C-alpha positions in Angstrom: 37.0 -46.0 19.5 38.8 -44.4 22.4 38.0 -40.9 21.1 34.4 -41.9 20.7 34.4 -43.2 24.3 35.8 -39.8 25.5 33.3 -37.9 23.5 30.4 -40.0 24.9 31.8 -39.6 28.5 32.1 -35.8 28.3 28.7 -35.4 26.6 27.1 -37.6 29.2 28.5 -35.5 32.0 27.4 -32.4 30.2 23.9 -33.6 29.6 23.5 -34.7 33.2 24.6 -31.3 34.3 22.1 -29.6 31.9 19.3 -31.9 33.1 20.1 -31.1 36.8 20.3 -27.4 36.1 16.9 -27.5 34.5 15.5 -29.2 37.6 17.0 -26.7 40.0 15.5 -23.2 39.8 17.7 -21.1 42.1 21.1 -19.5 41.2 22.6 -21.3 44.3 21.5 -24.7 43.0 22.8 -23.9 39.5 26.2 -22.8 41.0 26.5 -26.0 43.0 25.6 -28.1 40.0 28.2 -26.3 37.9 30.8 -27.1 40.5 29.8 -30.8 40.6 29.8 -31.1 36.8 33.2 -29.4 36.6 34.5 -31.8 39.3 33.1 -34.8 37.4 34.6 -33.5 34.2 38.0 -33.2 35.9 37.9 -36.6 37.5 36.9 -38.1 34.1 39.8 -36.3 32.5 42.3 -37.4 35.1 41.1 -41.0 34.9 41.7 -41.0 31.2 44.9 -39.0 31.0 47.4 -41.9 31.4 45.4 -44.3 29.1 45.3 -41.5 26.5 49.1 -41.0 26.7 49.5 -44.7 26.3 47.2 -44.9 23.3 49.0 -41.9 21.7 52.4 -43.6 22.2 51.1 -46.8 20.6 49.7 -44.8 17.7 53.1 -43.0 17.3 54.8 -46.5 17.3 52.4 -47.5 14.5 53.6 -44.5 12.5 57.2 -45.4 13.2 57.9 -42.7 15.7 59.2 -42.9 19.2 56.6 -42.8 22.0 58.6 -40.1 23.6 57.1 -37.7 21.1 54.0 -37.7 23.3 56.0 -35.5 25.7 56.9 -33.1 22.9 53.3 -32.8 21.9 52.2 -32.2 25.5 54.9 -29.6 26.0 54.0 -27.9 22.7 50.4 -27.7 23.8 51.3 -26.1 27.1 53.8 -23.7 25.6 51.5 -22.7 22.7 48.6 -22.2 25.2 50.8 -20.0 27.4 52.0 -18.0 24.3 48.3 -17.6 23.2 47.3 -16.3 26.6 50.3 -13.9 26.7 49.4 -12.7 23.2 45.8 -12.2 24.3 47.0 -10.2 27.4 49.2 -8.0 25.2 46.4 -7.3 22.7 43.9 -6.5 25.4 46.4 -4.1 27.0 46.8 -2.0 23.9 45.1 1.4 24.3 42.1 2.1 22.1 41.9 4.6 19.3 41.7 8.2 20.4 39.6 9.3 17.4 36.1 8.2 16.4 36.0 5.0 14.4 33.2 3.0 12.7 32.0 1.7 16.1 31.5 5.1 17.6 33.3 7.8 19.5 36.1 7.0 22.1 35.0 6.8 25.7 38.3 7.9 27.3 38.0 10.8 29.8 34.2 10.5 30.0 31.9 9.0 32.5 31.5 5.5 30.9 28.9 4.2 33.3 26.2 4.8 30.6 28.2 2.7 28.1 27.8 -0.5 30.1 24.1 0.0 31.2 
């Protein structure tokens, strides 16, 4: 039920943001609405962070594990997220192929302005 509550809360914030974005027609208004929705989303997350940890610890107790495993799970999420971002950075830093491939010729050493237009 708690997960359903979180889903309903996040969807409600999102839908209110979409409705407000449809009402506002300028880019400035859309930017402000985006900041407001992100702020509401963050406040909702922070307001439910400790209760979520508590419920997770209770669930772990139901399974016969220590509630301290919650910290291991949070730490693993942070570490794996960091590892994933570092892996992404490494992959995006690898130079491209120098020869033509199935997606077309290489663009190194050329004026690439036309590629992005």
